[in-house]
C-alpha positions in Angstrom: 0.0 -0.3 0.2 1.6 3.4 -1.0 0.5 6.2 1.4 0.8 9.6 -0.3 1.9 12.9 1.2 -1.1 15.3 1.6 -1.6 18.0 -0.8 0.5 21.1 -0.3 -1.8 24.3 0.8 -1.1 26.4 -2.9 -3.8 28.7 -2.2 -2.0 29.7 1.0 1.7 30.1 -0.8 -0.2 32.7 -3.7 -2.2 34.7 -0.5 1.6 34.3 1.4 2.8 36.2 -2.0 0.3 38.7 -2.2 0.8 40.1 1.4 4.1 40.4 1.4 3.7 42.4 -1.9 1.1 44.7 -0.9 2.2 45.3 2.6 5.5 46.6 0.5 3.4 48.5 -1.5 5.1 47.2 -4.3 3.7 46.9 -7.9 4.4 43.3 -10.0 7.0 45.4 -12.2 8.6 46.4 -9.1 8.6 43.3 -7.3 10.1 41.7 -10.8 12.7 44.9 -10.7 14.0 43.4 -7.1 13.7 39.9 -8.0 14.7 39.6 -11.5 11.6 37.3 -12.3 9.4 38.1 -15.1 6.3 40.3 -14.2 4.2 37.7 -16.1 5.4 35.0 -13.9 4.7 37.5 -10.7 1.4 37.7 -11.8 1.1 34.1 -12.0 2.2 33.3 -9.2 0.0 35.0 -7.2 -3.2 34.2 -9.2 -2.1 30.6 -8.5 -1.8 29.7 -12.5 1.9 28.7 -11.8 3.6 26.9 -8.8 7.6 28.0 -9.8 10.7 26.7 -9.1 12.9 26.5 -5.9 14.9 28.6 -7.5 12.1 31.2 -8.1 10.8 31.1 -4.3 14.8 31.0 -3.8 14.9 34.7 -5.7 11.4 36.1 -4.5 13.2 35.4 -0.4 16.0 37.2 -1.3 13.7 40.4 -2.4 11.9 40.5 0.6 14.6 39.9 3.0 13.3 36.6 4.4 13.7 33.5 5.0 12.2 31.1 2.4 11.0 29.2 4.8 8.7 32.0 5.5 7.5 31.8 2.1 6.8 28.0 1.7 5.8 27.3 5.4 2.4 27.6 4.0 2.5 24.7 2.1 1.7 23.0 4.7 -0.9 25.3 6.1 -2.9 22.3 5.9 -1.7 19.6 7.7 1.5 18.7 9.9 4.7 19.1 8.6 7.2 16.7 8.2 9.6 16.5 10.9 7.1 18.2 13.5 5.5 15.0 15.1 6.5 13.9 18.2 9.2 16.9 18.3 
């Protein structure tokens, strides 16, 4: 019997990105300039049309000056994150 991991909460990831961008008052163009990512990529991420790569989220973490865990942590928002059971 194969046990599959729970589905990541991609909506929470999208919301986290939007919140960080809006908190700073940045437009998509400003975030694109700060992150080196294409404006279209950022729009697609924030609207849930793309998941992005590790490289994408790494660039965003640097642009926002936050730990990457702050960006990716919400993926486990609807379940217990791996390694936290019994810790």
